[in-house]
Every structure is written in C-alpha cells, then in structure tokens.
N, C-alpha and C positions, 0 to 999 in steps of 0.2 A: 505569581508568572509575569516572569517581565515580559514585555513585547515589542518588540521591535519595527518601526514603519520604517519602509526602506521602498524609493524608488528608483528601480530596476529599468534601464535604457540597454540596447544593445540583446546580445545573444548571455542566456543563463549558461554559465562555465560548468561545462562537462554533461550539458543534456542537451544541446541543440536548437533549441524551444525559439524562438522570439517571443521577448518581453518588453518589448518598445513600448512604454508608457502605460504601462502596470503597475498598480499601489498594488505590493502585497504587504502582507505580515509575517514574522519569521517568530516560530514557537519551539521548544524544544517538550517533547508530553514529557509526563514526570508523573511519579506514587509519591504524594509527599515529598522529602528530598531526595530523596532519585532518581537519577533520571537515566531514562533507556538509552543506550550508545549502542553504536554498532560495533562489528567485528572487532575493528581496530582501534576502538577505544573514543569512539570519538560522541560526542554528544548527537543522537538523531537528532535532525533539523525538521518542520515542515513549514512547506511553502502555504501559505494563503491568499490566492490569488482573488481580491475583492469581486471582479468578474467573471468569478470561474460562475459554472453552473451545474443543478444537477443533470443529469443525460436522461438520454430514454436509455431502453434496456441496447437499442440496435446501437445507439452511437458509444454504450460503454462496449462494448462488443464490435466496432470497427476502432475503437482508440488501443483496445487492449493486443488487437492483431495484427497493429501497426507499429506499437510498443515492441523497443527490444530487450528490455528487463530480463526477460526470461532466458535469453541468449548467452545469459552470460552464466559463466561456471560458480558453482559454490566452493568457498575454500573455505575452512575454519577459522578463525586466527583473521582471515583478510575482507570476507563479503557473503556474508551467511541471512536470514531470515528478514532480519530485523533491516542491514541494510539493501535488501530485494525492497521491500515494501517503500521505505525512504525514497529510492530512484522511483518507482512508480507512481507514489504520492506528485514527488515534486516535477516528472514528466504530465502529469493529470493537470494538475494544476495552472502549468503555464501551458497547456494545449484548453486554458478555460472550465476542463472537468472538475466539477467539484470531486476533493477523494481523502477521504479517513487511512492514517495508520494506526492499525489494527494492535491490539498485546494479547493474545492467548496464551489462558492459562489449562491444562490438561489435568485429571486427576492420576494418572498413570503413565506419563509422560514431561518429558522437557515442554518448556514453554515456546512458544511461535509467535511471531508477526507476521499480517497479512493485510490484508485492504479494503477497504469497505466505500459502496459509492447509494448516495439511492438515489435511486431511478425512477422516472416518471410515471412511468409504466409499470413496473412490476419491483417495488417501494429498494428495501434495505438487500443489496448482494452483496455477499462479501469476497474476493476475488484475492487467489494465493498466485504468485508469477516466477514463486523461490525453485519447481522442478518442471518447469511448463507452465503454463497455463491455465489456471482450474478455477472454479466455484467451490465455496463450499458451505456448507449444508452445516448451520451452528446455533443447537440446540444444547441448553445447558444439560447435564449429564445423557447425553445422546455422544456415540462415536463421530467424529469428525472425519468424514473420506472427502478429499478431494477428488472433484467427476472433471475432467478436459473438459474446456471451453469446445475443442475441435473435437465431433461423436468419431472423427476419423485421423483424429492423431496417432494409434498406433504402439502408444503405449500408456498405460496406468499408475495411478499413483499410491502406494502404501498409504491406509487409514492414520490419523497422526496420531490419537487421544480420544480418551472422553472428554470431553469439554465441559470445567469445571465453571468457567466466570472470561469475557471479555474486554475489555476496554478501548473505546473509539475516541480518540484524540480527530477532532475535526481541525 
C-alpha cells in the first residue's frame, strides 16, 4: 500500500472543513490488488488526520447530527454506500475525529460500506449514514439491522442481511 503525505492548507474541496496546518495521510482501502471504488469508479480514498482523536459517544453523536452526508440522495451508479462512508470518513477526520471506512459482507445479501468509530466510553461503534443516520449492531452470523440514532426519527431501515464478515480500514 503506497502512502502519500500531504500538507493541506485552506479548505478541503467539497467538504467545507478547515484543514489549516493539518498533516494527513491518504490511503486507498483494498484487498490484495483489488481496490474499493465508489459508484462512479473512483478509488475510495481515506483521509488520515494525524491529530484526529477517538471521540466520546456524545462527541460522536454530535458530529453525526451535524454532518449532512445522510441528506445526499442514494443514486445507483452515482453515489452509493461506499461514497456515503467515504464522505463521512473525510468529514470526521477533517473535524478531528478518528474514523474508519468499513467493508461489510453478508451471507444472504449484497455487500455494504459504513463507518466505525472507537469511542473512549462505549468502544467500537458502527455507523451507517446511507439511508439516514443509524447504528449497526455487527455480530458475525447475526442479522445486521440498522437502528436510527434519533429514536424520534419517524422512519425505520430494513435489515441488511446476515453478517459474514467486515474489514475495517483506519
């Protein structure tokens, strides 16, 4: 895996978070020689802010509530789960919160992508912002059913499938 060190000053294009003086790594999640790609075919790129921290659960919820990625329309071939997870990862890292991009495989359904955060008070949390902000309970061999983070959201999200495995890319 090649790593490129970037020194970014100003605004991260397309995300609107200030990056003045932040040193970051940029990596592409992959398995062997196969790279994960977004709906339009671009290689998924993760930003690694060396100053990012693991948040508390409350900080995570505040970040997710303020992030607008979930308001983007899902469009097959244009913007799908991998793109949502990439955008949340960029926004979190640019806001100083350590965030992973997660590849998810199911036994009985198409693959998926979401995010992971290692909270200081509740441990590893999986968050999916593809169809609204939701928590994913990810246990191998169990049904993965998103639970909206806002209990008054007024919507539910259908289960994704029986979890086969997941790969977490920090």
